[in-house]
C-alpha positions as a LaTeX table, in Angstrom:
\begin{tabular}{lrrr}
\hline
Residue & $x$ (\AA) & $y$ (\AA) & $z$ (\AA) \\
\hline
Unk1 & 0.06 & $-0.13$ & 0.10 \\
Unk2 & 1.70 & 3.26 & $-1.08$ \\
Unk3 & 1.52 & 6.37 & 0.79 \\
Unk4 & 1.17 & 8.42 & $-2.30$ \\
Unk5 & $-2.18$ & 6.72 & $-2.74$ \\
Unk6 & $-3.47$ & 6.96 & 0.68 \\
Unk7 & $-2.54$ & 10.69 & 0.87 \\
Unk8 & $-4.87$ & 10.97 & $-2.82$ \\
Unk9 & $-7.95$ & 8.97 & $-1.02$ \\
Unk10 & $-7.53$ & 11.01 & 1.98 \\
Unk11 & $-8.30$ & 14.30 & $-0.01$ \\
Unk12 & $-11.06$ & 12.25 & $-1.92$ \\
Unk13 & $-12.92$ & 11.26 & 1.12 \\
Unk14 & $-12.58$ & 14.50 & 2.78 \\
Unk15 & $-14.27$ & 16.20 & $-0.63$ \\
Unk16 & $-16.09$ & 13.62 & $-2.17$ \\
Unk17 & $-15.03$ & 14.69 & $-5.34$ \\
Unk18 & $-12.36$ & 13.44 & $-7.13$ \\
Unk19 & $-12.25$ & 16.96 & $-9.82$ \\
Unk20 & $-11.38$ & 18.78 & $-6.94$ \\
Unk21 & $-9.07$ & 16.49 & $-5.17$ \\
Unk22 & $-7.10$ & 16.41 & $-8.60$ \\
Unk23 & $-7.31$ & 20.25 & $-8.37$ \\
Unk24 & $-5.96$ & 20.27 & $-4.30$ \\
Unk25 & $-3.00$ & 17.66 & $-5.44$ \\
Unk26 & $-1.97$ & 19.16 & $-8.68$ \\
Unk27 & $-2.83$ & 15.67 & $-10.24$ \\
Unk28 & $-5.02$ & 14.97 & $-13.62$ \\
Unk29 & $-8.50$ & 13.49 & $-12.51$ \\
Unk30 & $-7.63$ & 10.41 & $-13.87$ \\
Unk31 & $-4.60$ & 9.88 & $-12.31$ \\
Unk32 & $-6.76$ & 10.26 & $-9.23$ \\
Unk33 & $-9.09$ & 7.71 & $-10.35$ \\
Unk34 & $-6.61$ & 5.09 & $-10.89$ \\
Unk35 & $-4.85$ & 5.49 & $-7.72$ \\
Unk36 & $-8.14$ & 4.89 & $-6.14$ \\
Unk37 & $-8.91$ & 1.92 & $-8.14$ \\
Unk38 & $-5.13$ & 0.78 & $-7.45$ \\
Unk39 & $-6.16$ & 1.10 & $-3.34$ \\
Unk40 & $-9.85$ & $-0.86$ & $-4.00$ \\
Unk41 & $-7.71$ & $-3.59$ & $-5.55$ \\
Unk42 & $-5.08$ & $-3.90$ & $-2.81$ \\
Unk43 & $-7.76$ & $-3.96$ & $-0.30$ \\
Unk44 & $-10.56$ & $-5.86$ & $-2.11$ \\
Unk45 & $-13.18$ & $-3.45$ & $-1.29$ \\
Unk46 & $-14.98$ & $-0.48$ & $-3.03$ \\
Unk47 & $-14.01$ & 2.70 & $-0.95$ \\
Unk48 & $-16.69$ & 4.93 & $-2.52$ \\
Unk49 & $-20.40$ & 4.78 & $-3.64$ \\
Unk50 & $-20.72$ & 6.06 & $-7.20$ \\
Unk51 & $-24.57$ & 7.75 & $-7.52$ \\
Unk52 & $-25.64$ & 9.43 & $-10.06$ \\
Unk53 & $-22.32$ & 10.86 & $-10.15$ \\
Unk54 & $-22.03$ & 11.79 & $-6.70$ \\
Unk55 & $-19.50$ & 9.74 & $-4.25$ \\
Unk56 & $-20.40$ & 8.66 & $-0.74$ \\
Unk57 & $-17.81$ & 6.36 & 1.52 \\
Unk58 & $-18.82$ & 3.01 & 1.25 \\
Unk59 & $-18.43$ & 0.92 & 4.97 \\
Unk60 & $-14.43$ & $-0.02$ & 4.07 \\
Unk61 & $-14.40$ & 3.79 & 2.87 \\
Unk62 & $-15.23$ & 4.80 & 6.33 \\
Unk63 & $-12.96$ & 2.23 & 7.96 \\
Unk64 & $-9.97$ & 4.11 & 5.63 \\
Unk65 & $-10.26$ & 7.17 & 6.09 \\
Unk66 & $-10.34$ & 7.04 & 9.85 \\
Unk67 & $-7.32$ & 4.37 & 9.80 \\
Unk68 & $-5.30$ & 6.65 & 7.02 \\
Unk69 & $-6.20$ & 9.95 & 8.41 \\
Unk70 & $-4.15$ & 8.43 & 11.98 \\
Unk71 & $-1.49$ & 6.95 & 9.62 \\
Unk72 & $-0.74$ & 10.32 & 7.99 \\
Unk73 & $-1.12$ & 12.45 & 11.20 \\
Unk74 & 1.98 & 10.40 & 12.09 \\
Unk75 & 3.47 & 10.59 & 8.88 \\
Unk76 & 3.68 & 14.21 & 9.25 \\
Unk77 & 4.91 & 14.33 & 12.93 \\
Unk78 & 7.62 & 12.42 & 11.71 \\
Unk79 & 8.27 & 14.83 & 8.67 \\
Unk80 & 8.53 & 17.53 & 11.06 \\
Unk81 & 10.75 & 16.24 & 13.82 \\
Unk82 & 13.20 & 15.60 & 11.29 \\
Unk83 & 12.66 & 18.88 & 9.76 \\
Unk84 & 13.51 & 20.61 & 12.92 \\
Unk85 & 16.96 & 18.21 & 12.54 \\
Unk86 & 17.70 & 20.76 & 9.25 \\
Unk87 & 20.11 & 23.57 & 9.27 \\
Unk88 & 19.78 & 25.72 & 11.97 \\
Unk89 & 17.76 & 29.39 & 10.54 \\
Unk90 & 15.89 & 32.02 & 12.42 \\
Unk91 & 16.68 & 34.75 & 14.55 \\
Unk92 & 17.43 & 34.18 & 18.26 \\
Unk93 & 17.78 & 36.98 & 21.00 \\
Unk94 & 20.22 & 36.01 & 23.96 \\
Unk95 & 19.77 & 38.85 & 27.36 \\
Unk96 & 22.24 & 38.74 & 30.08 \\
Unk97 & 24.33 & 41.32 & 32.48 \\
Unk98 & 27.11 & 42.86 & 30.52 \\
Unk99 & 30.05 & 40.75 & 31.92 \\
Unk100 & 28.39 & 37.43 & 30.48 \\
Unk101 & 27.82 & 39.81 & 26.81 \\
Unk102 & 31.30 & 40.77 & 26.43 \\
Unk103 & 33.50 & 37.87 & 27.73 \\
Unk104 & 31.07 & 34.80 & 27.29 \\
Unk105 & 28.60 & 35.26 & 24.79 \\
Unk106 & 30.56 & 37.17 & 21.60 \\
Unk107 & 33.08 & 34.43 & 21.17 \\
Unk108 & 30.91 & 31.91 & 22.02 \\
Unk109 & 27.60 & 32.96 & 19.22 \\
Unk110 & 30.78 & 34.28 & 16.71 \\
Unk111 & 31.62 & 30.50 & 16.61 \\
Unk112 & 28.15 & 29.48 & 16.27 \\
Unk113 & 27.33 & 31.43 & 13.45 \\
Unk114 & 30.25 & 30.05 & 11.56 \\
Unk115 & 28.95 & 26.66 & 11.46 \\
Unk116 & 25.52 & 28.12 & 11.24 \\
Unk117 & 25.27 & 31.41 & 9.11 \\
Unk118 & 21.53 & 31.65 & 8.43 \\
Unk119 & 21.20 & 32.26 & 12.26 \\
Unk120 & 20.97 & 35.82 & 12.92 \\
Unk121 & 22.12 & 36.31 & 16.83 \\
Unk122 & 20.75 & 39.92 & 19.24 \\
Unk123 & 23.03 & 39.91 & 22.51 \\
Unk124 & 21.27 & 42.42 & 24.76 \\
Unk125 & 23.03 & 43.25 & 28.14 \\
Unk126 & 20.18 & 43.22 & 30.68 \\
Unk127 & 19.98 & 43.24 & 34.56 \\
Unk128 & 19.06 & 39.35 & 36.04 \\
Unk129 & 15.63 & 40.46 & 37.03 \\
Unk130 & 15.05 & 41.94 & 33.65 \\
Unk131 & 16.39 & 38.60 & 31.62 \\
Unk132 & 13.88 & 36.79 & 34.03 \\
Unk133 & 10.96 & 38.75 & 33.08 \\
Unk134 & 11.73 & 38.79 & 29.45 \\
Unk135 & 12.34 & 35.12 & 28.85 \\
Unk136 & 8.82 & 34.67 & 30.93 \\
Unk137 & 7.25 & 37.07 & 28.61 \\
Unk138 & 8.97 & 35.63 & 25.34 \\
Unk139 & 10.80 & 38.78 & 24.67 \\
Unk140 & 13.81 & 37.18 & 25.22 \\
Unk141 & 15.01 & 33.77 & 23.48 \\
Unk142 & 17.63 & 32.60 & 25.90 \\
Unk143 & 19.00 & 34.54 & 28.94 \\
Unk144 & 21.96 & 34.08 & 30.83 \\
Unk145 & 21.70 & 35.01 & 34.95 \\
Unk146 & 23.22 & 35.38 & 38.46 \\
Unk147 & 22.07 & 31.94 & 40.50 \\
Unk148 & 19.22 & 29.59 & 39.64 \\
Unk149 & 15.48 & 29.84 & 39.06 \\
Unk150 & 12.59 & 27.15 & 39.76 \\
Unk151 & 9.62 & 27.47 & 37.35 \\
Unk152 & 7.93 & 24.62 & 35.54 \\
Unk153 & 7.85 & 26.48 & 32.47 \\
Unk154 & 11.83 & 27.74 & 32.16 \\
Unk155 & 14.44 & 25.03 & 31.82 \\
Unk156 & 17.26 & 26.26 & 34.23 \\
Unk157 & 20.88 & 24.89 & 33.30 \\
Unk158 & 23.41 & 25.13 & 35.33 \\
Unk159 & 26.67 & 26.72 & 33.74 \\
Unk160 & 29.27 & 26.99 & 36.50 \\
Unk161 & 29.83 & 27.85 & 39.94 \\
Unk162 & 32.84 & 30.00 & 40.77 \\
Unk163 & 33.82 & 31.49 & 44.07 \\
Unk164 & 33.74 & 35.42 & 44.78 \\
Unk165 & 37.33 & 36.72 & 45.39 \\
Unk166 & 38.34 & 40.20 & 46.68 \\
Unk167 & 41.22 & 41.28 & 44.06 \\
Unk168 & 43.80 & 43.82 & 44.14 \\
Unk169 & 46.87 & 44.88 & 41.59 \\
Unk170 & 49.85 & 42.71 & 42.13 \\
Unk171 & 51.95 & 45.85 & 42.14 \\
Unk172 & 50.19 & 47.43 & 44.47 \\
Unk173 & 49.73 & 43.82 & 47.18 \\
Unk174 & 53.98 & 43.85 & 45.98 \\
Unk175 & 54.52 & 47.11 & 46.98 \\
Unk176 & 52.21 & 47.69 & 50.06 \\
Unk177 & 51.19 & 45.86 & 53.32 \\
Unk178 & 47.61 & 44.64 & 53.35 \\
Unk179 & 46.61 & 47.18 & 55.86 \\
Unk180 & 47.50 & 50.04 & 53.85 \\
Unk181 & 45.75 & 48.57 & 50.87 \\
Unk182 & 42.65 & 48.10 & 52.63 \\
Unk183 & 42.70 & 51.07 & 54.69 \\
Unk184 & 43.86 & 53.60 & 51.74 \\
Unk185 & 42.00 & 52.30 & 48.76 \\
Unk186 & 38.69 & 52.82 & 47.26 \\
Unk187 & 36.53 & 49.84 & 47.35 \\
Unk188 & 34.74 & 49.73 & 44.07 \\
Unk189 & 31.49 & 47.62 & 44.37 \\
Unk190 & 29.63 & 46.07 & 41.51 \\
Unk191 & 25.86 & 47.35 & 41.78 \\
Unk192 & 24.55 & 44.13 & 40.89 \\
Unk193 & 20.64 & 42.34 & 41.06 \\
Unk194 & 19.07 & 39.24 & 42.25 \\
Unk195 & 21.31 & 36.67 & 43.41 \\
Unk196 & 24.44 & 38.01 & 43.03 \\
Unk197 & 23.75 & 40.71 & 45.08 \\
Unk198 & 22.53 & 38.51 & 48.24 \\
Unk199 & 26.05 & 36.65 & 47.53 \\
Unk200 & 28.16 & 40.01 & 47.37 \\
Unk201 & 26.64 & 41.07 & 50.80 \\
Unk202 & 27.45 & 37.85 & 52.10 \\
Unk203 & 30.86 & 38.14 & 51.30 \\
Unk204 & 30.99 & 41.96 & 52.21 \\
Unk205 & 29.69 & 41.19 & 55.72 \\
Unk206 & 32.39 & 38.46 & 56.20 \\
Unk207 & 35.13 & 40.80 & 55.05 \\
Unk208 & 37.05 & 41.70 & 58.24 \\
Unk209 & 37.18 & 45.02 & 57.75 \\
Unk210 & 35.11 & 48.21 & 56.68 \\
Unk211 & 35.47 & 50.07 & 53.30 \\
Unk212 & 36.78 & 53.61 & 54.17 \\
Unk213 & 35.73 & 54.75 & 50.15 \\
Unk214 & 33.17 & 53.17 & 48.13 \\
Unk215 & 32.06 & 53.45 & 44.57 \\
Unk216 & 28.83 & 51.56 & 43.02 \\
Unk217 & 30.00 & 50.15 & 39.86 \\
Unk218 & 27.10 & 48.82 & 36.94 \\
Unk219 & 29.88 & 47.46 & 35.49 \\
Unk220 & 31.98 & 44.91 & 36.32 \\
Unk221 & 34.26 & 44.91 & 32.79 \\
Unk222 & 34.85 & 48.68 & 34.31 \\
Unk223 & 35.64 & 47.32 & 38.08 \\
Unk224 & 38.44 & 44.70 & 36.32 \\
Unk225 & 40.35 & 47.45 & 34.54 \\
Unk226 & 40.22 & 50.05 & 37.73 \\
Unk227 & 41.70 & 47.24 & 39.66 \\
Unk228 & 44.44 & 46.36 & 37.45 \\
Unk229 & 44.73 & 50.39 & 36.52 \\
Unk230 & 45.50 & 50.11 & 40.66 \\
Unk231 & 42.89 & 52.81 & 41.28 \\
Unk232 & 40.92 & 50.65 & 44.15 \\
Unk233 & 40.25 & 47.12 & 45.00 \\
Unk234 & 37.07 & 45.16 & 44.62 \\
Unk235 & 34.99 & 41.87 & 44.40 \\
Unk236 & 35.10 & 39.65 & 41.23 \\
Unk237 & 34.13 & 36.23 & 40.27 \\
Unk238 & 37.42 & 34.04 & 40.02 \\
Unk239 & 36.54 & 32.69 & 36.40 \\
Unk240 & 36.18 & 36.16 & 35.18 \\
Unk241 & 39.97 & 36.78 & 36.91 \\
Unk242 & 41.21 & 33.88 & 36.33 \\
Unk243 & 43.01 & 34.67 & 33.16 \\
Unk244 & 44.06 & 37.84 & 35.09 \\
Unk245 & 45.14 & 36.05 & 38.35 \\
Unk246 & 47.32 & 33.34 & 36.22 \\
Unk247 & 48.94 & 36.24 & 34.12 \\
Unk248 & 50.19 & 38.33 & 37.36 \\
Unk249 & 47.59 & 41.46 & 36.69 \\
Unk250 & 45.54 & 40.71 & 40.12 \\
Unk251 & 45.97 & 38.96 & 43.18 \\
Unk252 & 43.26 & 37.57 & 45.37 \\
Unk253 & 43.43 & 38.83 & 49.05 \\
Unk254 & 41.98 & 35.79 & 51.15 \\
Unk255 & 40.71 & 37.28 & 54.67 \\
Unk256 & 38.28 & 34.80 & 55.61 \\
Unk257 & 38.42 & 31.24 & 54.95 \\
Unk258 & 34.79 & 30.28 & 53.88 \\
Unk259 & 34.09 & 30.12 & 50.00 \\
Unk260 & 31.14 & 32.35 & 48.89 \\
Unk261 & 29.92 & 30.44 & 45.73 \\
Unk262 & 27.88 & 32.16 & 42.79 \\
Unk263 & 26.27 & 30.28 & 40.04 \\
Unk264 & 25.57 & 30.79 & 36.76 \\
Unk265 & 22.68 & 29.53 & 34.70 \\
Unk266 & 21.39 & 29.31 & 31.06 \\
Unk267 & 17.35 & 29.80 & 31.42 \\
Unk268 & 14.99 & 30.00 & 28.29 \\
Unk269 & 11.29 & 28.44 & 28.14 \\
Unk270 & 10.36 & 24.58 & 28.28 \\
Unk271 & 8.50 & 24.95 & 24.76 \\
Unk272 & 11.47 & 26.38 & 23.16 \\
Unk273 & 13.25 & 23.29 & 23.24 \\
Unk274 & 11.59 & 22.13 & 20.87 \\
Unk275 & 13.28 & 24.22 & 18.35 \\
Unk276 & 16.17 & 23.24 & 16.53 \\
Unk277 & 18.01 & 26.35 & 16.32 \\
Unk278 & 17.69 & 27.31 & 19.71 \\
Unk279 & 18.19 & 24.09 & 21.09 \\
Unk280 & 21.58 & 23.59 & 19.31 \\
Unk281 & 22.78 & 27.26 & 20.51 \\
Unk282 & 21.73 & 26.11 & 24.08 \\
Unk283 & 23.51 & 23.04 & 23.58 \\
Unk284 & 27.01 & 24.45 & 22.52 \\
Unk285 & 26.57 & 27.58 & 25.43 \\
Unk286 & 26.81 & 24.59 & 27.78 \\
Unk287 & 29.20 & 22.77 & 26.13 \\
Unk288 & 31.72 & 25.75 & 25.76 \\
Unk289 & 31.13 & 28.48 & 28.50 \\
Unk290 & 33.87 & 27.20 & 30.77 \\
Unk291 & 35.98 & 26.73 & 27.68 \\
Unk292 & 35.56 & 29.94 & 26.04 \\
Unk293 & 38.96 & 31.03 & 26.56 \\
Unk294 & 40.48 & 28.43 & 24.64 \\
Unk295 & 38.04 & 29.47 & 21.26 \\
Unk296 & 40.17 & 30.05 & 18.63 \\
Unk297 & 41.04 & 33.46 & 17.39 \\
Unk298 & 40.47 & 34.14 & 13.61 \\
Unk299 & 42.37 & 33.15 & 11.19 \\
\hline
\end{tabular}
């Protein structure tokens, strides 16, 4: 039994008119008649009553119609699922805090579109509370947030866990005692929101000193640059300054034993994971996140 014959039968059974079925299928009327006849011969049953040039389904025709509709529905589902495995394409909007945008998402998405040039990506710098709201409202397809979210409608994938560190330039650390650095340097505090702010407050409470001068800054990138340029000290996430610590630009001042851990998560609506393009990008972000500095440079 050929699938194309069943498709022809379903259209003919719906309209009870071979000429109309031929128009819909872009066939000739004799082609439709021939395919219906082939089915009838194969099944050994008449599928249509033909009375005064009007068609109606026989009992066998009604039974075949029910089975054929069910079968073609399954075929359509299979075709749709495999179509999703085709080359990713379309538009995606990602929202995240500035540091995630510049240090992680730009290199990751740049690498992604090398392999998927038909995907257009927009990266927006937003605070965590805005990211969560935007994902819920379908304003953003993907969000990167500090912390985790518990919501049945949202998929939360943990990307990393890292430690908060109090850092200062290595040059200043080698030149002055710690007490003087803590007393004299300006404390550059990141103005965060949501989970990251809570972790920052916990860290601050554990410090054995109170800063004499504090500047609130909304950009982690600006704070790190200021610390490297010997303008002050501040609290940074360990992965963000890992390379600077290894290169000897910064030093972590460990003033208490307990570690304060912050988490980073990728969020998207559960229903979005059915979309091949979005799912493939999420999988790449998850796989590459902790290897972002190993991505190849342009060549």
